[in-house]
Phi, psi and omega in degrees: 000133182295144184267143183282175176278158195309345182081166188286155177285151181281203180281208189299329195287098167065177188268144177291141189268128177255341174208169175280119187270178185261346179285306185221065181302326180293317188285324179296322180299314183282331171299321180281338170288338181274340185279139186284339183267003175247131178277163178303315181312309178305313189289322178296313183292329177288325182282328178290318172300315183294326179293321185291321174299323182296326186277310179299310191272333178285292172070020168210181200297329179287334168289322178288337175285323173297316179302310181295324173302305181303319180295320178300315181294321179296322184289317180299318180299314181304321183288320177302311188268011177052046183234061182297329187296320181298318179289316187287320171300315181298308182306310183288310184271328183271338188242292194291310187298323185278330195236359182290336177232172182066215190285349177255019184303328180312302192299321174302327180287326187288318175303315179298320177296331183277349185056044182267098190239190176305146179282123184268160173305337171300323186265335180219128185299338183264004171275143171251021178274130174273168178302312185302320178294314177300333181276326180294315182309313189276322187257342190310318190290339189308327177253292194301297192284006172293337183312306182304316186300317180295324179295315186297319187289329189285327169304313177307309179310314186295317184295327176303318186290328175306319175299311173310325181286349181287000000 
């Protein structure tokens, strides 16, 4: 979708926030939500983009903490707006699927430690996620699905041994 032009400036207070920046992302997100010329979806999408950038481009624990702070803000807003689907889909597809394994695994562990999980039907009437499902989502991998990763690691080990044998 092409971006429209920025629209006319508002009244006296401060500069309009057009996207979630890296310095004060939560404040930017909240400012965007308050602006009449921005839709909630735009603010949510911008926040999701920023979270992804913090993880991918940041690549270390201090950026992961920022990403988690942003995730919490996004989660809280989705609960308020009864829009659990936006957060839950993002957490499933945008975060867990993308970052729970491999070089970003640390960020997923931090999310698990924070117990930052899916929005449940207890929290938002539009959610069909039970508390049990949300617990399984955040803790489930700890046992069963570790198998593929250890297998891959074992294959790597074999190739190292071949090198030693030369």
